[in-house]
Structure formats: C-alpha cells, structure tokens
N, C-alpha and C positions, 0 to 999 in steps of 0.2 A: 457516381454522379454522372459519368458519361452515358451509361445506359439509360438513366432516368431522364436525362435531357433529350435523348434520342426519342424516347417514348413520348415525352410531353410536347416537344417542338416540332419533331419531323412526323410522328405518327398521329399526333393530336390527341393523345390519351387524356382523359379527364383525371389527372393526377396532381398532387402537390408534392414537392420535393423538400425534405428537412435533412439538413446535414448537422451532424454533432461534432463539435470540435473541443479537444482536450488540450491542444498543443499550446504552451505558453511561449510561443515565438512566431515570427512571421513565416508564413507558408511560401514556398518558391512561386514563381510567377503563374505557371499553368494552373496548379491547385487553387491559387487566389482567384483566378478568372473563373474556374468551375464554381467556386464558392459563391461568387457574385451572382450567379445564375440561380441560386437556390431561392425558393419561395420563403424560406425561414432557415435560421440558424440556431442551434441550441448550444451553448457554451456550458462546459462542466464546472467552470470556476470564473469569477469576476475577472481574473487575470487573463484567462483564455478569451474571454469576450473582447478584450482590448485589440485583438489581432485579426478578427474577422468581422465582415459586414452583416447587416440584416439579422443581429441577434434579437430574438424575440423572448428568451428566457435563460437565465442561468439555473441549470438543473444538475446538481452534483450527481454522479453516479452513486448508486445505492449497493448495500451489502444485503444478501439473503439471510435475514436474521433467523430464519427457521433452520437453515442449514448450518449456520455459525452461531453456536449458543454456548453458555457457559457450562462448565463441568459442575456436577453436584459435589464432587470432592477432588479438588485439583491435585493435591498430593497423590491420590490414588491413581488418578488419570495419567500423571507423569510416571509413575512407577510401572504401569502397564506398558508403556512404550518401550522400555528396557535399555534406555540410554544410561542408566546409572545416576547417581547424585540424588539430591533431594528436590531440586527445581531446575527449570530449564529456561534458557534465553535463545532466541533464534532470530536470524534474518533470512528471508525468503526472496529469491530471484535469481536471475542469471548471474553467473560469476564473471564479473569483468569490472574494469575501473569505473565506468560510468555508473555502476550500480553501487559503488562504494564498498565492495566487498572487502577490500583491503582495509578500509576504515573501521569496519566491523571487527575484524581480526585485531586490529590495533587496540581498539577499545577493550576488547575481551582479554587481551594480553595484560591490560593494566588492571582489569575488574576481577578476573578469575582467582588470582592468588589471595585476594582478600576475602573471597566467598568459596570456602572448600566444598560446599555442597552443590555449587552450581556447575551446571553442563551447558555449553554453548554449542548451537548447531548452525552450520551454514547449509541451507537448503536450496539446492539449484545445480545446474550443470554449467560447465565451462566449455563452449563449442569452438572447435577449430583453432583459431589464432589466439584464444585465451587460455589454452592448456598450459602454456608457459607461466602465465600468470598465476594460475592455480597451483602449479608446482612451487613457485616462489613462496606463496602463501603457506603451504603445507610445511615447507622448510622452516619458515618463520616460527611456526607453531611447535615444531619438533624441537628446535633450538631453544625455545623457552620451556621445555619440559611439560608441555600441556596437550600433547597429541591425544591422550586418553579422556580429555575434558573439552576440547574444542574440535568438534567432529564435523568433517565433510561428508554429509550423508547422501549427496547427489539429489537428483530430481525426485520429488515425492509425488505419488500418485494423487491426482485431483480429488478422488473420492475419499482419500485417507486424510486430506489436509485439515478438515474441521476437527477431527478427533486429535490431531496434533496440536492445533492452535489452541483449543480449550485447555490442554495440559500445561501450557507454557505459562510461566510467571511474568515474562516480558518479551515484546518484540522489539527489534532494533533495526531500522531501515535508514541507511545513511547514503542515498544516492547523490551524485553530483549534479544530475538533472533527472527530473521526473516530471511528465506531463500531468500526471494526477496521482496515481498510486492507490491500489486497493488494499494492499496488505494491511496497513494500520487499521482499516475499517474492519477487516475480517478479524483482527485482533480484538477490537474494541467490542464488536458483536459477541465475541467468545468471552467477555469479560476481562480481557487482558489489556493493560496499558501498554504504550508504546514510547519509544524515543526515535525521533526521525530528524533528518537535517532539514534545513529551510528550503524545501523543494516541493514540487506537487502542490496538494492541498492540506499538507500536514498541519499548518498553523490552524486551520478551520477544524480539522479532526481533533485537535488537542483540546478544544473548548476553553481556550484562554489558559492552558497549562493545568486544567483540571484532571484530565484523564490521560495526558501525554506531555512529554517535553520536546521542544523544537530547539535545535543547536544550530550554529552556523555551519555552512558548508565546509567539509574538510576538517572539522574540529573533533578528532577522535577523542582527545582528552576530555573535552566538554561532554561528549556522548557517554564517556564512561562515569563521569560525575553525575550526569542526569539519570543513568541507569541505576547508580548507586542510590541516589536519593529516592527513586520509586521503589526499589526493592527493600529499602530500609524503613518505608513507612509502616506504621503500627496499624493503620486502618485498612489493611488489604482487602478485607471483605466489603467495605463501603466504597473503596476505589474500584473494585470489580463491578459493583452494582452501578455505580456512576458511569463507567465505561460502557456497560450494556445499554443503560438507558439512554445515553447520548446517541449511540449508534441506531438504535430503535426509532428515536423520535426525530433525529435530524438526517440520517443518512441510510435510511432503509431502502430496499428495493421498491417497496410499496410507494414511498415518498417520490422517488425517481419516476416511477410509472405515472403517477398522478400529475407530475409536472410536465412530462412529455404529453400526456393526453390533453392537457390543457392548450398546449400549442397546436396539436392537431386539430382539436375542436375550433379554435380560433381561426385556422386557415379556412376551414369548411364554411363556418358561418360568414366569412368575408365573401364567399361566392366566387 
C-alpha cells in the first residue's frame, strides 16, 4: 500500500489502488490509515467487511477446481499413499495452539478407537517455540496407544497436496482463530466433506451443513461427534458430489476472478 500511494500521490501515476482484506478484526492504527487511502477495498467475507472502509464488494477467495478434484476411486487413492488403514482423516496447517492442532488430536483420540480402519494425519510443521507443543501432543498420542494411527507427517509438498486431499474421507480444521481458511475449500473441491470450528468462513463453506459441519470453538467432543456423523453417512457418493458442486459453483477461483474484475472495471469506468 505504501508503494502504491507513493506512485499515485507523489509520482502522479495513473493508477487505482485496491486492497483485499480477510481479517475479521480491527487493524492497528497505521494499517487503518493506509486502508482509508485506497480507491477500493475488497473483503473476503461479510464479517471482514465490517472492519474496513470503502468496501466495494465481498469476494470470497476461490479454490482452483482444476488442481483440486475428486478421486475416481477414493479407496485406491488412499491405499497408494501408504499410510495404512482403509480411510484417512487429516488436518492441515501449522502446528500451534491457534490452529487448534491439540483439538484435532483430542477429537481423534475419541474417534479412532471406534473406527479401526481410520488413520488420522497431522500435516504441517511446528516452528521454534511450538516444538514443545508438538512434543506434548505426540506424548498424548503415544499414551493412548494410537501412535501408528495418528501420524504427524510434517510439512507436505504443495505439489503433492491435491493427491493427498482427494484420497481423504474427511478434513477436520479446528482453529481458535482464522481470517478465512482455504483448507476446507480444497477439501470440498476434492469431493471431501469437512468439520470445522466456528471460525473463518467455514459456516458459508458448509452450505448450511450440507457438505460440512461447524462446531463451537474449542469443542473437541463436538468435533468428534460431527466427524462420526459424516463418516457414517450411507450416501458418501452423493455427499462427495455435493461437496464438489458447491466448491465449483460458489467458491471457484474463476468466480473470485470475476468478482475482482468487476471491481477493477468499475474503478476505471468512474474515470
């Protein structure tokens, strides 16, 4: 924003400045001043729009539905990954309290004993000060006798993530705070339902509970129950199809691009 303001206001460049805000909280004073100087602001959610001025449109971030797509045979796709079991559940993101990694572990410690074929994956890394947090989580899993079924696989290469995502049966994201959150969208585009905490834009992603379940913040037991209800549904093929359809028609990268383009065009037409 600083560079753009210098170009527009000091150098007199014929430009318009658009800022996109996903934060569902009030920015600090200096960023707020910068944002007020923008020609237009795009918010990624209705909630984010409440915290910034000059909002011209709410345009949710979109997922690349060409990159993230359903598996032809989910069971075979899971088997090829080599994690064992008959089906997979995963959480994706940095390992830290804010991201609710401990809540995922707690939920899986409740769920896995009931589902002998399930394997749960924690995908992400714990940097620096969060190494002790990771060590504590691993100790919990070890004490529960589930170290071979609740795996901490570390950071996953971005290029391999679509292959992993389409092989899963469920994604579980339980952050204590999330500005937006792309992982559930990547799951839905892959035909995979999700369980999420009441954070980010997860409520909208769930399509009223049709393709995902949203639970209160910090509610590991509720997350385990929601995961159980989705995994036990008999219409798994229909659920997968509905998840994919919702991502394609409401949250695709193409829809996002169209929404942003409309704001740009409106700015230029204004002169």
